[in-house]
Structure formats: structure tokens, C-alpha cells
N, C-alpha and C positions, 0 to 999 in steps of 0.2 A: 063354425061361428064366423070365421073371417069372410067366407063367401056369402054369408046371409046378412050380417049386420052391415059391412062395408062392401056390398056387392057392386054398387055403382063406382066405387073407387078402385077396387081391384079387378073389375071386368070379368072375372072368372066365376061362373055359376057353380052350384054345389056339385053337380054331376062332373064338372070338370076337375074338381079336386079328387072325387072318387075314382075318376078315370086315370088321373096321374098316379095316385096311390096304388091302384090296382096294376098298372104297367110296372111299376117299381117292384111290387111284391112278386110278380110273375117272372120278371127278368132278373132278379137278383140271384136266383138259384142257377140259371144256366151260364150267366156271366161269371158267377163265382167258381163254378166248375171249370171254366175256361181259364180263368186267372190262376186258379190252383194247379191247373195241368200245364199251362203254357207260359205262366208268368206275363200274360198280356191281358188287359182289361179292355175289351171292345166297348166302345161308347155308342149311345143312341141319341147324342144331342141333336142332330139334325132331324132324326125320325121324330122325336118328341115335338120339335118346333114345327115339322112338317104337318103332323097330326092335328095340333091345335090351331095351326094356321089355316088349315082347311075348314075345320069346325067353327072357329071364331075369327073370321078375317077383320082386319081393321082394328084389332085390340092388342097393342104390344104389351101391355101390363099383363094381361091374361097369359100371354105367351111366356113372359118372365116367370110367373108363378107356376105354370104348368111345368116348365123345365125344372124349376127348383124343386118341386115336390115330386118330380118323376125321376129324371136322370140324376139329380144331385143327391136325392134320397138313397138311390142305389149305390152311388159312390160312397157315401158315409156308411151305409150298412155293411159294405164289404170291408171298409177300413175298420169298423168296429169288430168284424169277424176275424180279421187279421191280428187285431190286438188280443182277442179272446184266445186265439190259437197260440199266440207267443205266451200268454199267461198260462196256458195248459201246459207248454213245454217247461216253463219255469215252476211248475207245481204251485201255482197261485190258485186259491179257491175261486170257482166261477162267480159266486156271489160277490166276492170282493172286488173282481174285475168289473162286473156289471155295475156295482155302486159307484166305483171310481168313474167309469165312463158316464154314468148319468149325471153325477155331480159336475164333471169336467164339461159335459155338454151344456148344462144349464149355466154354468159360470161364464163359458166362452161365448155362448149365444147372447147373454145379457150384456157382457162387457163390449162385445163387438157392436151390438146395436146402439148402445150408449156412446161409444166413441164415434161411430158413423153419423149419428144424429148430431152430436157436437160439432163435428167437422162440417157437415152440411149447412148447419145454421150459424156457425161461428167464423167460418172462412169465406171471405169475400171473393166472388167470382171464381169459386172452386170449379175446376174442370173447364173453365172457359179460357181456352188458349189464346184467344184474341184480347182479352181484357186483362189477362195476368202478366206480370213482368216476364222477361225472357229467362231469368234465373229462378222462377218459382217452381217448387217441387210439387204443386197441386194441379198438374196437367191431366191426370188420369188417363195415361195412354192405354192401360189394359182395358179400362171400362169402355172406351170408345169402341174396342172391338165387339164387346157384347152389346153396346148400343146399336152399332150397325146391324148386328145379327137379328136383334129384336125388331129393328125397323123393317128389315126386309121380310122376316117371317111373320111378324105380328101386323105391322101397319100395311105394307104392300100385299102380303099374303102369297103363299106358294101357287095359288091358282093363276095369277097373273104371270108367273115365271115358268111353271111347270104343268100348267093346264093345256087344254087343246089348242089354244092360241098362243101359248107362251113361247118365248125364244128358246128355252131349254127343255122342251117337252120330251125329247128323246132320252135325256138323262134318267128319267124315271124307270126306264127299262133296265137299268143297272141294278135296281133293288132285286128284280127277278134273277138276274144273272148272278148276284151275290148269294141268293137264297139257294140256287142250284150248283154253285161252283164247289162246295165241299163234297158233292156226291161222287164225282169221278175220282177225287183224291182218297176218299173212303174205300171205294172199290179197288183202286190200285194198292191200298194199304192192306186189303184182305187177300189180294191175288199175290202180293210179294211181301209177306210178313217178315222176311229176313232183312228187308231194306227200309225199316220203319224210320230211321233217321232221316232219310230223304224227304219224308212227308211230314216230318216235325219242324219244318222251317216256317210254319205259320203263313203259308201262302194265302190262306183265306183272310187272315187278319190283315195282311198287306194290302190285298185287294179291297177289303172294306174301308181301310184307312185312304186308299187312293180314291175311291168313290166319294168318301166323306170330304176329302180335300177338294175334289172337282166341284162338288155342290156348294161349298163354302166359298171356293174361288169365284164361281159364276155369280153368286149373290154379292160378293164383295165388290165386283165390277159395277154392279147396278148401283150400290149405295155410295161408291166412292165419288168424291167431288173435288176437283183440283183446287178450289179456293179455300177449302177446309172451314174453320170457323165452328162456333158452337152448334149451329143448326145447318150446316152444310149438307150433311148427309140426309137429314129428314126433309130439307127443302128439295133436294134432287129426287128423293123417293116419291114426295107428293107431286112433283112435276111429272114423274113417270106415270103416276096413277092418272093425272089429268089427261095425259097424252094417250 
């Protein structure tokens, strides 16, 4: 309904919503198995932004929604599963746990939406560091990180950075490296079963995090602007696109 009625505002077509939901459904199980086994939850934030950035370039709002209904849905699903597991250990009936989660989700979502709308409409110059007083608490430092990410992945698009003519085109090969990296570790684990603790140090997770940080670091350099300001990053990104 969101992508059909307000499709011009949200910029995400109906098939984008289905794709995000499908990715979340498919990846929730393997990520949940990894988290249950290693206590590490590998994320695919950059992968989700990368995919929709290629499919819908120049649409940052669509990039936000795709990541929200894809990666964030997986995070919340695993959080709910962890709560259900805790309730199972505490001998709480599953129906009671599910009803409590459902009511809590509805209340939390409604209250968060109302408070966010109230702050955005009632606080003058919110998140505008140039217009706010120096002691103002409404500078939104964390939101600026997300803002830069959606500008680079949604507005500029990964094709300009990681495409054939992009400055970081060679970094894309690291996705293949990360895909094949667990294979030798698995083989060594089978050859030397008595030394499993050596291979349980989550080297795959560390390498994946390193690749993720490298990709985010490269894109942060592109959108960083020394003058700052409310529109510093987006102006610099637009200047990059024109160049």
C-alpha cells in the first residue's frame, strides 16, 4: 500500500518492497544460525544499499526504505527470536510471548512515530548545526552518518563508485574473496578435527567486517565536506555527480 499510494514520495516500487522482504526472509535463517553458533550477527547493510543503489540510482528515499524493510527487518526478527528463546527457558507459553511482542511492537512503533513527528515539526532548525545554538542538543550526530550513507548509495549510486569507471572498482572483488574465504577454513577444520578451537575465532566474520568498513570508509571520503553545514555533504555529492 505504501509503495502504491505514495509511490512518488517513497520512490520505491512494489517490486522493491517484495525484494527487500524476500532478502530478509532468506537471510534471517543463516544469519540466525551464525549468531546462535558464534554470538556474532553478520550484517548486510552495505550489500542491501549496494543492490538497490544499482537498481534505483538517484533515489535516496528508496534506498532508506529498502534497507529498513530488508536489513532492519532481519535484525528485529532475530531479536524477537532471542526473546522467544528466553521465554522458552523461563517456561513462558509461546502465545503469551508472541502477544507481548506484538503489543509492544505496535505501542513502540506508534509512540516513536508520534514523538519523531512532534520533534521534526515542533523543534526549530532541528539537525541544522549551522542555525542551532552551540549548546543545543538537537544536532543529530548519528543521523548524519545515515544521511551520508544514503546520499552516497542512493543519490550518487554505487555505479559511479564501484562501476567499470569508478575509483573503487577493484573493491568489488572482495565480495568474491569473502564468499570463498570460509572454504579453506572448513577444509582445515575437517582435516584437523582436534583443533577446532583454532578455527572458531570467527576469522570469516572479522574479514567480512573489514571489507564492510573499507567500503563504508571509501564512501565516507566521497561525501565528507570540510565546511560541514546542513547541506554540505549532499552538495559535495552533487558536485561529484556533475564532474
